[in-house]
C-alpha positions as a Markdown table, in Angstrom:
| # | Residue | x | y | z |
|---|---|---|---|---|
| 1 | Met | 193.2 | -147.4 | -205.5 |
| 2 | Thr | 192.9 | -144.5 | -203.1 |
| 3 | Ala | 189.5 | -144.0 | -201.5 |
| 4 | Val | 187.5 | -140.9 | -202.0 |
| 5 | Phe | 184.8 | -139.8 | -199.6 |
| 6 | Phe | 181.4 | -138.1 | -199.8 |
| 7 | Arg | 180.0 | -136.4 | -196.7 |
| 8 | Ala | 176.2 | -135.9 | -197.1 |
| 9 | Asn | 172.7 | -136.1 | -195.7 |
| 10 | Leu | 171.1 | -139.0 | -197.5 |
| 11 | Phe | 168.0 | -141.0 | -198.0 |
| 12 | His | 167.8 | -144.5 | -199.5 |
| 13 | Ala | 165.5 | -147.5 | -199.5 |
| 14 | Pro | 167.8 | -150.5 | -199.0 |
| 15 | Gly | 165.1 | -153.2 | -198.5 |
| 16 | His | 165.2 | -156.3 | -200.6 |
| 17 | Ser | 161.6 | -157.6 | -200.3 |
| 18 | Ala | 158.0 | -156.5 | -200.9 |
| 19 | Gly | 157.5 | -156.0 | -197.2 |
| 20 | Gln | 160.5 | -153.6 | -197.1 |
| 21 | Thr | 159.6 | -151.2 | -199.9 |
| 22 | Thr | 158.4 | -148.5 | -197.4 |
| 23 | Asp | 161.5 | -148.8 | -195.2 |
| 24 | Ile | 163.3 | -145.6 | -195.8 |
| 25 | Glu | 166.7 | -145.0 | -194.1 |
| 26 | Arg | 167.8 | -141.5 | -193.5 |
| 27 | Ile | 171.4 | -140.9 | -192.4 |
| 28 | Asp | 172.4 | -137.3 | -191.4 |
| 29 | Asp | 176.0 | -136.4 | -191.9 |
| 30 | Ala | 177.0 | -139.8 | -193.4 |
| 31 | Met | 180.5 | -140.4 | -194.7 |
| 32 | Ile | 180.6 | -142.7 | -197.8 |
| 33 | Ala | 183.9 | -144.3 | -198.8 |
| 34 | Val | 184.3 | -145.1 | -202.5 |
| 35 | Glu | 187.0 | -147.0 | -204.2 |
| 36 | Asp | 187.1 | -147.5 | -208.0 |
| 37 | Gly | 183.4 | -146.5 | -208.1 |
| 38 | Met | 182.3 | -149.0 | -205.5 |
| 39 | Ile | 181.1 | -148.1 | -202.0 |
| 40 | Thr | 183.3 | -149.7 | -199.3 |
| 41 | Ala | 181.8 | -148.1 | -196.2 |
| 42 | Val | 178.9 | -145.9 | -195.0 |
| 43 | Met | 179.9 | -144.3 | -191.7 |
| 44 | Pro | 177.5 | -142.6 | -189.4 |
| 45 | Pro | 178.7 | -139.5 | -187.5 |
| 46 | Asp | 179.9 | -141.4 | -184.5 |
| 47 | Asp | 182.1 | -143.9 | -186.4 |
| 48 | Pro | 185.6 | -143.5 | -185.0 |
| 49 | Ala | 187.1 | -144.5 | -188.3 |
| 50 | Arg | 186.1 | -141.0 | -189.6 |
| 51 | Arg | 188.9 | -139.4 | -187.5 |
| 52 | Asp | 191.5 | -140.8 | -189.8 |
| 53 | Ile | 190.0 | -139.4 | -193.0 |
| 54 | His | 192.0 | -136.6 | -194.6 |
| 55 | Lys | 189.8 | -133.6 | -195.4 |
| 56 | Ala | 191.3 | -133.2 | -198.9 |
| 57 | Ala | 189.8 | -136.5 | -199.9 |
| 58 | Val | 186.3 | -135.5 | -198.8 |
| 59 | Thr | 183.6 | -134.0 | -201.1 |
| 60 | Asp | 181.4 | -132.2 | -198.6 |
| 61 | Leu | 177.8 | -132.0 | -199.8 |
| 62 | Arg | 176.2 | -130.8 | -196.5 |
| 63 | Gly | 174.2 | -127.6 | -196.9 |
| 64 | Lys | 173.9 | -128.2 | -200.7 |
| 65 | Gly | 171.2 | -130.8 | -200.9 |
| 66 | Ala | 170.0 | -134.3 | -200.1 |
| 67 | Leu | 171.9 | -137.2 | -201.6 |
| 68 | Leu | 169.7 | -139.9 | -203.2 |
| 69 | Pro | 170.6 | -143.1 | -205.1 |
| 70 | Gly | 170.6 | -142.6 | -208.9 |
| 71 | Phe | 167.4 | -143.6 | -210.7 |
| 72 | Val | 167.1 | -146.9 | -212.6 |
| 73 | Asp | 164.9 | -146.5 | -215.7 |
| 74 | Leu | 163.8 | -149.9 | -217.0 |
| 75 | His | 162.1 | -148.9 | -220.2 |
| 76 | Ile | 163.1 | -146.2 | -222.7 |
| 77 | His | 162.6 | -146.1 | -226.4 |
| 78 | Ala | 165.7 | -143.9 | -227.3 |
| 79 | Pro | 164.7 | -143.2 | -230.9 |
| 80 | Gln | 161.3 | -141.9 | -229.9 |
| 81 | Phe | 162.9 | -138.9 | -228.0 |
| 82 | Pro | 162.1 | -136.5 | -230.8 |
| 83 | Gln | 158.3 | -137.2 | -230.5 |
| 84 | Leu | 158.2 | -136.9 | -226.7 |
| 85 | Gly | 154.9 | -135.2 | -225.9 |
| 86 | Asn | 153.4 | -135.8 | -229.3 |
| 87 | Ala | 151.1 | -138.4 | -230.8 |
| 88 | Leu | 149.4 | -139.3 | -227.6 |
| 89 | Asp | 145.8 | -139.1 | -228.9 |
| 90 | Val | 145.6 | -142.4 | -230.9 |
| 91 | Pro | 145.5 | -146.1 | -230.0 |
| 92 | Leu | 148.8 | -148.1 | -229.7 |
| 93 | Asp | 148.5 | -149.9 | -233.0 |
| 94 | Val | 147.8 | -146.7 | -234.9 |
| 95 | Trp | 150.5 | -144.9 | -233.0 |
| 96 | Leu | 153.0 | -147.5 | -234.1 |
| 97 | Arg | 152.0 | -147.4 | -237.8 |
| 98 | Thr | 151.5 | -143.7 | -238.3 |
| 99 | His | 154.0 | -142.1 | -236.0 |
| 100 | Thr | 156.6 | -144.4 | -234.4 |
| 101 | Phe | 157.7 | -146.7 | -237.2 |
| 102 | Pro | 158.2 | -143.8 | -239.6 |
| 103 | Leu | 160.3 | -142.0 | -237.0 |
| 104 | Glu | 162.4 | -145.0 | -236.0 |
| 105 | Ser | 163.1 | -145.8 | -239.7 |
| 106 | Arg | 165.0 | -142.5 | -239.9 |
| 107 | Tyr | 167.8 | -144.0 | -237.8 |
| 108 | Ser | 169.4 | -145.4 | -240.9 |
| 109 | Asp | 170.9 | -141.9 | -240.9 |
| 110 | Leu | 173.7 | -142.1 | -238.5 |
| 111 | Glu | 174.2 | -138.4 | -238.2 |
| 112 | Phe | 170.5 | -138.0 | -237.1 |
| 113 | Ala | 170.9 | -140.9 | -234.7 |
| 114 | Asp | 174.0 | -139.4 | -233.2 |
| 115 | Arg | 172.3 | -136.0 | -232.6 |
| 116 | Val | 169.2 | -137.4 | -231.0 |
| 117 | Tyr | 171.0 | -140.0 | -228.8 |
| 118 | Arg | 173.5 | -137.5 | -227.5 |
| 119 | Ala | 170.7 | -135.1 | -226.5 |
| 120 | Leu | 168.8 | -137.9 | -224.8 |
| 121 | Val | 171.6 | -139.3 | -222.8 |
| 122 | His | 172.6 | -135.8 | -221.6 |
| 123 | Arg | 169.0 | -135.1 | -220.6 |
| 124 | Leu | 168.6 | -138.3 | -218.7 |
| 125 | Leu | 171.8 | -137.8 | -216.7 |
| 126 | Ala | 170.6 | -134.4 | -215.8 |
| 127 | Asn | 167.3 | -136.0 | -214.7 |
| 128 | Gly | 169.2 | -138.3 | -212.3 |
| 129 | Thr | 168.9 | -141.4 | -214.4 |
| 130 | Thr | 172.2 | -143.2 | -213.8 |
| 131 | Thr | 171.1 | -146.6 | -215.2 |
| 132 | Ala | 169.0 | -146.7 | -218.4 |
| 133 | Val | 167.5 | -149.7 | -220.3 |
| 134 | Tyr | 167.1 | -148.7 | -223.9 |
| 135 | Phe | 165.3 | -150.0 | -227.0 |
| 136 | Ala | 167.1 | -148.7 | -230.0 |
| 137 | Thr | 166.1 | -149.6 | -233.6 |
| 138 | Ile | 166.7 | -152.3 | -236.2 |
| 139 | His | 169.7 | -150.4 | -237.4 |
| 140 | Gln | 173.0 | -151.9 | -236.2 |
| 141 | Pro | 175.3 | -148.8 | -236.7 |
| 142 | Ala | 172.9 | -146.5 | -234.9 |
| 143 | Ser | 172.3 | -148.9 | -232.1 |
| 144 | Leu | 176.0 | -149.3 | -231.6 |
| 145 | Arg | 176.3 | -145.5 | -231.6 |
| 146 | Leu | 173.8 | -145.3 | -228.7 |
| 147 | Ala | 176.0 | -147.7 | -226.8 |
| 148 | Glu | 179.1 | -145.7 | -227.5 |
| 149 | Ile | 177.4 | -142.4 | -226.5 |
| 150 | Cys | 176.3 | -144.0 | -223.1 |
| 151 | Leu | 179.9 | -145.2 | -222.6 |
| 152 | Gly | 181.4 | -141.9 | -223.4 |
| 153 | Ala | 178.9 | -139.9 | -221.2 |
| 154 | Gly | 179.4 | -142.3 | -218.3 |
| 155 | Gln | 175.9 | -143.6 | -218.1 |
| 156 | Arg | 175.3 | -147.1 | -216.9 |
| 157 | Ala | 173.2 | -148.6 | -219.7 |
| 158 | Leu | 171.6 | -151.7 | -221.3 |
| 159 | Val | 171.1 | -151.2 | -225.0 |
| 160 | Gly | 169.1 | -153.4 | -227.3 |
| 161 | Arg | 169.1 | -153.5 | -231.1 |
| 162 | Val | 165.4 | -154.1 | -231.9 |
| 163 | Ala | 164.4 | -157.4 | -233.6 |
| 164 | Met | 161.1 | -157.3 | -235.7 |
| 165 | Asp | 160.6 | -159.4 | -238.8 |
| 166 | Leu | 156.9 | -160.2 | -239.2 |
| 167 | Ala | 155.6 | -158.8 | -242.5 |
| 168 | Glu | 152.0 | -158.9 | -241.4 |
| 169 | Thr | 152.6 | -156.2 | -238.8 |
| 170 | Cys | 155.8 | -154.5 | -239.7 |
| 171 | Pro | 156.1 | -152.1 | -242.6 |
| 172 | Ser | 158.3 | -153.0 | -245.6 |
| 173 | Tyr | 160.5 | -150.0 | -244.9 |
| 174 | Tyr | 161.1 | -150.9 | -241.3 |
| 175 | Arg | 161.7 | -154.6 | -240.5 |
| 176 | Asp | 164.4 | -157.2 | -240.5 |
| 177 | Ala | 164.8 | -159.1 | -243.7 |
| 178 | Ser | 164.0 | -162.5 | -242.1 |
| 179 | Ala | 164.0 | -164.4 | -238.8 |
| 180 | Glu | 167.5 | -165.4 | -239.5 |
| 181 | Ala | 168.5 | -161.8 | -239.9 |
| 182 | Ser | 166.9 | -160.9 | -236.6 |
| 183 | Ile | 168.8 | -163.6 | -234.8 |
| 184 | Asp | 172.2 | -163.1 | -236.5 |
| 185 | Asp | 172.1 | -159.3 | -236.2 |
| 186 | Thr | 171.2 | -159.6 | -232.6 |
| 187 | Ala | 174.1 | -162.0 | -232.0 |
| 188 | Asp | 176.5 | -159.6 | -233.8 |
| 189 | Phe | 175.2 | -156.7 | -231.7 |
| 190 | Leu | 175.8 | -158.6 | -228.4 |
| 191 | His | 179.4 | -159.2 | -229.4 |
| 192 | Ala | 180.0 | -155.7 | -230.7 |
| 193 | Val | 178.8 | -154.0 | -227.5 |
| 194 | Ser | 180.7 | -156.3 | -225.2 |
| 195 | Ala | 183.9 | -155.7 | -227.2 |
| 196 | Met | 183.7 | -151.9 | -227.4 |
| 197 | Pro | 187.0 | -150.4 | -226.3 |
| 198 | Gly | 186.9 | -149.2 | -222.7 |
| 199 | Asn | 183.7 | -151.1 | -221.9 |
| 200 | Asn | 184.2 | -153.0 | -218.8 |
| 201 | Gly | 180.5 | -153.8 | -218.2 |
| 202 | Gln | 179.3 | -150.3 | -217.9 |
| 203 | Val | 177.2 | -150.7 | -221.1 |
| 204 | Met | 175.6 | -154.1 | -221.7 |
| 205 | Pro | 173.8 | -155.5 | -224.7 |
| 206 | Val | 170.2 | -156.7 | -224.5 |
| 207 | Ile | 168.3 | -159.2 | -226.7 |
| 208 | Thr | 165.3 | -157.1 | -227.8 |
| 209 | Pro | 162.3 | -158.7 | -229.6 |
| 210 | Arg | 160.1 | -155.7 | -229.8 |
| 211 | Phe | 157.0 | -157.7 | -228.9 |
| 212 | Ile | 155.3 | -160.9 | -230.1 |
| 213 | Pro | 153.0 | -159.0 | -232.6 |
| 214 | Thr | 156.0 | -157.9 | -234.6 |
| 215 | Cys | 158.1 | -161.0 | -234.5 |
| 216 | Ser | 157.8 | -164.4 | -236.2 |
| 217 | Asp | 157.7 | -167.6 | -234.1 |
| 218 | Ala | 161.1 | -168.5 | -235.7 |
| 219 | Ala | 162.7 | -165.2 | -234.6 |
| 220 | Leu | 161.3 | -165.5 | -231.1 |
| 221 | Arg | 162.5 | -169.1 | -230.7 |
| 222 | Gly | 165.9 | -168.2 | -232.1 |
| 223 | Leu | 166.3 | -165.2 | -229.8 |
| 224 | Gly | 165.3 | -167.4 | -226.9 |
| 225 | Asp | 168.0 | -169.9 | -227.8 |
| 226 | Leu | 170.4 | -167.0 | -228.0 |
| 227 | Ala | 169.4 | -165.9 | -224.5 |
| 228 | Ala | 170.1 | -169.4 | -223.2 |
| 229 | Ala | 173.5 | -169.6 | -225.0 |
| 230 | Thr | 174.8 | -166.2 | -223.9 |
| 231 | Gly | 173.1 | -165.4 | -220.6 |
| 232 | Ala | 172.4 | -161.9 | -222.0 |
| 233 | His | 169.6 | -159.7 | -220.7 |
| 234 | Val | 166.3 | -159.7 | -222.5 |
| 235 | Gln | 163.7 | -157.0 | -222.9 |
| 236 | Thr | 160.3 | -156.9 | -224.6 |
| 237 | His | 156.7 | -155.7 | -224.2 |
| 238 | Cys | 154.2 | -157.9 | -222.4 |
| 239 | Ser | 150.4 | -157.5 | -222.3 |
| 240 | Glu | 150.6 | -153.8 | -222.7 |
| 241 | Asp | 147.1 | -153.1 | -224.0 |
| 242 | Asp | 143.9 | -154.8 | -225.2 |
| 243 | Trp | 145.1 | -155.1 | -228.8 |
| 244 | Glu | 148.5 | -156.7 | -228.0 |
| 245 | His | 147.0 | -159.0 | -225.4 |
| 246 | Ala | 144.3 | -160.2 | -227.8 |
| 247 | His | 146.7 | -160.6 | -230.7 |
| 248 | Val | 148.9 | -163.0 | -228.6 |
| 249 | Gln | 145.9 | -164.9 | -227.3 |
| 250 | Arg | 144.6 | -165.4 | -230.9 |
| 251 | Arg | 147.9 | -166.3 | -232.4 |
| 252 | Cys | 149.5 | -168.4 | -229.6 |
| 253 | Gly | 146.5 | -169.6 | -227.7 |
| 254 | Met | 148.0 | -168.4 | -224.5 |
| 255 | Ser | 148.9 | -165.3 | -222.6 |
| 256 | Asp | 151.9 | -163.1 | -223.5 |
| 257 | Thr | 153.7 | -164.4 | -220.4 |
| 258 | Ala | 153.1 | -168.0 | -221.2 |
| 259 | Ala | 154.2 | -167.5 | -224.9 |
| 260 | Leu | 157.4 | -165.8 | -223.9 |
| 261 | Gln | 158.2 | -168.6 | -221.5 |
| 262 | Asp | 157.5 | -171.1 | -224.4 |
| 263 | Phe | 159.9 | -169.2 | -226.6 |
| 264 | Gly | 162.6 | -169.3 | -224.0 |
| 265 | Leu | 162.5 | -165.5 | -223.4 |
| 266 | Leu | 161.3 | -165.5 | -219.8 |
| 267 | Thr | 164.5 | -165.7 | -217.8 |
| 268 | Asp | 166.0 | -164.2 | -214.7 |
| 269 | Lys | 167.5 | -161.5 | -216.8 |
| 270 | Thr | 164.2 | -160.5 | -218.6 |
| 271 | Ile | 162.5 | -157.2 | -218.3 |
| 272 | Leu | 158.8 | -157.2 | -219.3 |
| 273 | Ala | 157.6 | -153.7 | -220.1 |
| 274 | His | 154.0 | -152.8 | -218.9 |
| 275 | Ser | 152.5 | -156.3 | -218.1 |
| 276 | Thr | 149.2 | -154.5 | -217.4 |
| 277 | Phe | 147.0 | -157.4 | -218.2 |
| 278 | Ile | 148.9 | -160.2 | -216.5 |
| 279 | Asp | 146.8 | -162.4 | -214.2 |
| 280 | Asp | 147.8 | -164.5 | -211.2 |
| 281 | Asp | 149.0 | -167.4 | -213.3 |
| 282 | Asp | 151.2 | -165.0 | -215.3 |
| 283 | Met | 152.5 | -163.5 | -212.1 |
| 284 | Ala | 153.4 | -166.9 | -210.8 |
| 285 | Met | 155.4 | -167.7 | -214.0 |
| 286 | Ile | 157.2 | -164.3 | -213.8 |
| 287 | Ala | 158.1 | -164.8 | -210.2 |
| 288 | Ala | 159.3 | -168.4 | -210.7 |
| 289 | Ala | 161.5 | -167.3 | -213.6 |
| 290 | Gly | 162.9 | -164.3 | -211.7 |
| 291 | Ser | 162.0 | -161.9 | -214.5 |
| 292 | Gly | 161.4 | -158.2 | -213.8 |
| 293 | Val | 158.5 | -155.9 | -214.7 |
| 294 | Ala | 159.0 | -152.3 | -215.9 |
| 295 | His | 156.0 | -150.5 | -214.5 |
| 296 | Cys | 155.2 | -147.5 | -216.8 |
| 297 | Pro | 152.3 | -145.7 | -215.2 |
| 298 | Leu | 152.4 | -142.5 | -217.4 |
| 299 | Ser | 152.4 | -144.3 | -220.7 |
| 300 | Asn | 149.8 | -146.8 | -219.4 |
| 301 | Val | 147.4 | -143.8 | -219.1 |
| 302 | Phe | 147.7 | -143.2 | -222.8 |
| 303 | Phe | 148.1 | -146.7 | -224.3 |
| 304 | Ser | 147.3 | -149.5 | -221.8 |
| 305 | Asn | 143.6 | -149.1 | -221.3 |
| 306 | Ala | 144.0 | -150.1 | -217.6 |
| 307 | Val | 146.1 | -149.7 | -214.5 |
| 308 | Phe | 148.8 | -152.2 | -213.7 |
| 309 | Pro | 148.1 | -154.1 | -210.3 |
| 310 | Leu | 151.4 | -153.0 | -208.8 |
| 311 | Arg | 150.8 | -153.8 | -205.2 |
| 312 | Arg | 149.5 | -157.2 | -206.0 |
| 313 | Ala | 152.5 | -157.9 | -208.1 |
| 314 | Leu | 154.9 | -156.9 | -205.3 |
| 315 | Glu | 153.0 | -159.0 | -202.8 |
| 316 | Lys | 153.4 | -162.0 | -205.1 |
| 317 | Gly | 157.1 | -161.5 | -205.1 |
| 318 | Leu | 157.7 | -160.0 | -208.6 |
| 319 | His | 160.7 | -157.9 | -209.2 |
| 320 | Val | 159.3 | -154.5 | -210.3 |
| 321 | Gly | 160.9 | -151.2 | -211.2 |
| 322 | Leu | 159.8 | -148.1 | -213.1 |
| 323 | Gly | 160.1 | -147.0 | -216.7 |
| 324 | Thr | 159.5 | -143.6 | -218.3 |
| 325 | Asp | 158.6 | -145.4 | -221.6 |
| 326 | Ile | 159.8 | -142.5 | -223.7 |
| 327 | Ser | 157.8 | -141.5 | -225.8 |
| 328 | Gly | 154.7 | -143.4 | -224.9 |
| 329 | Gly | 155.1 | -141.7 | -221.6 |
| 330 | Pro | 155.3 | -137.9 | -222.1 |
| 331 | Ala | 158.1 | -137.2 | -219.6 |
| 332 | Gly | 161.8 | -138.1 | -219.4 |
| 333 | Ser | 162.1 | -137.8 | -215.7 |
| 334 | Leu | 161.6 | -140.9 | -213.4 |
| 335 | Met | 160.6 | -138.4 | -210.7 |
| 336 | Asp | 157.4 | -137.8 | -212.8 |
| 337 | Thr | 157.0 | -141.6 | -213.1 |
| 338 | Ala | 157.3 | -142.0 | -209.4 |
| 339 | Arg | 154.6 | -139.5 | -208.8 |
| 340 | Met | 152.3 | -141.1 | -211.3 |
| 341 | Thr | 153.0 | -144.5 | -209.6 |
| 342 | Val | 151.4 | -143.2 | -206.5 |
| 343 | Ile | 148.5 | -141.5 | -208.4 |
| 344 | Ala | 147.7 | -144.6 | -210.5 |
| 345 | Ser | 147.6 | -146.8 | -207.5 |
| 346 | Arg | 145.2 | -144.5 | -205.7 |
| 347 | Met | 143.0 | -144.4 | -208.8 |
| 348 | Leu | 143.0 | -148.2 | -209.0 |
| 349 | Glu | 142.0 | -148.5 | -205.3 |
| 350 | Glu | 139.4 | -145.8 | -205.2 |
| 351 | Gly | 138.0 | -146.2 | -208.7 |
| 352 | Val | 137.1 | -143.6 | -211.3 |
| 353 | Asp | 133.4 | -143.9 | -211.9 |
| 354 | Ala | 131.6 | -141.6 | -209.6 |
| 355 | Ser | 128.2 | -143.1 | -210.5 |
| 356 | Leu | 129.2 | -146.2 | -208.5 |
| 357 | Arg | 128.9 | -146.2 | -204.7 |
| 358 | Ala | 132.0 | -145.8 | -202.6 |
| 359 | Gly | 133.6 | -149.1 | -202.0 |
| 360 | Ala | 132.4 | -150.5 | -205.4 |
| 361 | Arg | 134.5 | -148.3 | -207.6 |
| 362 | Gly | 137.9 | -149.7 | -207.3 |
| 363 | Val | 140.2 | -152.6 | -206.3 |
| 364 | Pro | 140.8 | -152.7 | -202.5 |
| 365 | Ser | 144.4 | -152.7 | -201.1 |
| 366 | Ser | 146.0 | -151.3 | -204.3 |
| 367 | Arg | 147.5 | -148.1 | -203.2 |
| 368 | Val | 151.2 | -147.4 | -202.6 |
| 369 | Asp | 152.8 | -144.3 | -201.2 |
| 370 | Phe | 155.9 | -142.2 | -202.1 |
| 371 | Arg | 158.2 | -144.5 | -200.1 |
| 372 | Thr | 157.4 | -147.5 | -202.4 |
| 373 | Ala | 157.6 | -145.3 | -205.5 |
| 374 | Phe | 161.1 | -144.2 | -204.4 |
| 375 | Trp | 162.1 | -147.8 | -203.7 |
| 376 | Leu | 160.8 | -148.8 | -207.2 |
| 377 | Ala | 162.8 | -146.0 | -208.9 |
| 378 | Thr | 166.0 | -147.1 | -207.2 |
| 379 | Met | 166.3 | -150.6 | -205.5 |
| 380 | Gly | 163.4 | -152.1 | -207.4 |
| 381 | Gly | 165.1 | -151.4 | -210.7 |
| 382 | Ala | 168.4 | -152.6 | -209.4 |
| 383 | Gln | 166.8 | -155.9 | -208.3 |
| 384 | Ala | 165.1 | -156.3 | -211.6 |
| 385 | Leu | 168.4 | -156.0 | -213.4 |
| 386 | Asp | 170.4 | -157.8 | -210.7 |
| 387 | Leu | 172.9 | -154.9 | -210.7 |
| 388 | Pro | 174.8 | -153.6 | -207.6 |
| 389 | Val | 173.2 | -150.2 | -207.6 |
| 390 | Gly | 170.1 | -148.7 | -206.0 |
| 391 | Cys | 171.2 | -147.9 | -202.5 |
| 392 | Phe | 174.2 | -146.7 | -200.4 |
| 393 | Ala | 175.7 | -149.9 | -199.1 |
| 394 | Pro | 179.2 | -151.6 | -199.3 |
| 395 | Gly | 179.6 | -153.5 | -202.5 |
| 396 | Arg | 177.3 | -151.3 | -204.5 |
| 397 | Gln | 178.3 | -148.7 | -207.0 |
| 398 | Phe | 178.2 | -145.1 | -206.0 |
| 399 | Asp | 175.5 | -144.0 | -208.4 |
| 400 | Ala | 173.9 | -140.9 | -206.9 |
| 401 | Met | 172.2 | -137.5 | -207.3 |
| 402 | Leu | 172.2 | -134.4 | -205.3 |
| 403 | Val | 168.7 | -132.8 | -205.0 |
| 404 | Arg | 167.9 | -129.3 | -203.6 |
| 405 | Leu | 164.4 | -127.9 | -203.4 |
| 406 | Pro | 163.9 | -124.1 | -203.4 |
| 407 | Ala | 163.1 | -122.5 | -200.1 |
| 408 | Asp | 159.5 | -121.8 | -200.9 |
| 409 | His | 158.9 | -125.6 | -201.0 |
| 410 | Leu | 160.4 | -125.9 | -197.5 |
| 411 | Leu | 158.5 | -123.4 | -195.4 |
| 412 | Asp | 157.2 | -126.2 | -193.1 |
| 413 | Ile | 160.6 | -127.9 | -192.6 |
| 414 | Ala | 162.9 | -126.7 | -189.8 |
| 415 | Asn | 160.6 | -123.6 | -189.4 |
| 416 | Gly | 161.8 | -122.4 | -192.8 |
| 417 | Asp | 165.2 | -121.2 | -191.5 |
| 418 | Asn | 168.6 | -121.6 | -193.2 |
| 419 | Glu | 170.3 | -123.4 | -190.3 |
| 420 | Ser | 172.9 | -125.9 | -191.4 |
| 421 | Gly | 173.7 | -128.9 | -189.3 |
| 422 | Asp | 177.1 | -127.6 | -188.1 |
| 423 | Gly | 175.5 | -124.6 | -186.5 |
| 424 | Lys | 176.6 | -122.1 | -189.2 |
| 425 | Arg | 174.5 | -120.0 | -191.6 |
| 426 | Asp | 175.1 | -120.7 | -195.3 |
| 427 | Gly | 173.8 | -117.3 | -196.3 |
| 428 | Thr | 171.5 | -118.6 | -199.1 |
| 429 | Ser | 167.8 | -118.1 | -199.3 |
| 430 | Asp | 167.1 | -121.4 | -201.0 |
| 431 | Ser | 169.3 | -123.8 | -199.0 |
| 432 | Met | 167.5 | -127.1 | -198.8 |
| 433 | Ala | 169.8 | -129.2 | -196.7 |
| 434 | Arg | 170.2 | -128.3 | -193.1 |
| 435 | Asp | 172.2 | -131.4 | -192.4 |
| 436 | Ala | 170.9 | -132.9 | -189.1 |
| 437 | Asp | 167.8 | -130.6 | -189.3 |
| 438 | Met | 166.0 | -131.6 | -192.5 |
| 439 | Gly | 162.6 | -131.8 | -190.9 |
| 440 | Ala | 161.1 | -134.8 | -189.2 |
| 441 | Gly | 161.7 | -138.4 | -190.5 |
| 442 | Asp | 161.2 | -138.7 | -194.3 |
| 443 | Asp | 159.2 | -135.5 | -194.8 |
| 444 | Leu | 161.9 | -134.0 | -197.0 |
| 445 | Leu | 162.0 | -137.1 | -199.1 |
| 446 | Gln | 158.2 | -137.0 | -199.6 |
| 447 | Lys | 158.6 | -133.4 | -200.8 |
| 448 | Ile | 161.4 | -134.3 | -203.2 |
| 449 | Ile | 159.4 | -137.2 | -204.7 |
| 450 | Met | 156.2 | -135.1 | -205.0 |
| 451 | Leu | 157.7 | -131.7 | -206.0 |
| 452 | Ala | 161.2 | -132.0 | -207.5 |
| 453 | Thr | 161.9 | -131.3 | -211.2 |
| 454 | Pro | 165.1 | -131.9 | -213.1 |
| 455 | Asp | 166.1 | -128.3 | -212.4 |
| 456 | His | 166.4 | -129.3 | -208.7 |
| 457 | Ile | 168.9 | -132.1 | -209.5 |
| 458 | Leu | 172.3 | -130.3 | -209.0 |
| 459 | Gln | 174.7 | -133.1 | -209.7 |
| 460 | Thr | 174.8 | -136.7 | -210.8 |
| 461 | Trp | 177.4 | -139.4 | -210.3 |
| 462 | Val | 177.9 | -142.8 | -211.8 |
| 463 | Ala | 180.5 | -145.1 | -210.2 |
| 464 | Gly | 181.8 | -142.2 | -208.2 |
| 465 | Thr | 182.4 | -140.0 | -211.2 |
| 466 | Ser | 180.5 | -136.8 | -211.8 |
| 467 | Val | 178.6 | -137.1 | -215.1 |
| 468 | His | 176.4 | -134.0 | -214.8 |
| 469 | Arg | 176.6 | -130.8 | -212.9 |
| 470 | Arg | 174.0 | -128.0 | -213.1 |
| 471 | Asp | 175.6 | -124.6 | -213.3 |
């Protein structure tokens, strides 16, 4: 296949370990070669191979914005999109019973499901989310429709039909008929998604026990056996709040993490949402299994009753990425989640009770900065899923977004002028990118992470194909 080229000023965080999460690489006037969606070369300005590139094959993004890797959102409840921003004033168990389960039960209506899921996928692509990990509902047709919509829209996605069968905690109007139904319907869903026409791995199925409190032991064990037999990804909630954590301790006599391991659901393809209350023993199990954690700092504020010990988890070698947790988290943008990641870590380190003396309020050595938040939103998520995305490097997919901040956010960068890197004036008052003159170091990236909104994301690509462009 003929290569196409993207010429741009870029930032990425290509590090692979906890000690490299703050290593931001900036390349001014990079030339990225892409063949069949995959990056084959990233050439700096002085690379002699650039002389042989025909201009017609180049998409020149200089002077239009900064190029970043696409975001990887590890935890989204797709059917909850209609209640985004609502029902945030009650505890988790009440929220499920009185708001969420009634809403999710409506997805037996395929027309309703289609309308919501199309709007959600469009919104997330506009927000720069190129890879999304979705919980759907118990409804097979609607869950398949979500997978089809992702495929048609060009989003890289992992979609799970939710399994939940426990009569004691699931309402009669919204649960699987039995443990056998949970297992069999999940197996059928795995096959159906993989067999969708035109799906060459862009959309993957996920084994999705909602969480231990809504699933019988028989269902959990059967789903664990299915994970072992198929090698499919697994997603579930883990130690999200006091209620869930206590439920599992009472019922199983062990932590969420240990119980999931016992059921065969802790694998190197497992994503554990939240994990707020995991301890050092749990972290050791998760690290040994190679499982990933979806850190959801926004929804944790409303439902988790605590702050996830992110920095400690990274230092112990856990794979961690970020999740918006729509609609427990009241934002669909991973940019907001990245900002909250920084804020939550500062609150954990500094503490929140002003009646205590300084130094006694928080947990020392807990903070992370915008660099780690950016890494988590890109490479961290890619590592957790073991997917070749997350940075600009040969062998990885060209999943990217173009971001431009308005001029009034950039008055302290490059003296506020409109100089473009090739020495020309672009004539616009809100030009962000000045090619080789984008301010010092990673100043511009910090501004993007801390200030950008979806309106500042001008274009999104998945596998080299434009999937969203803001007019």
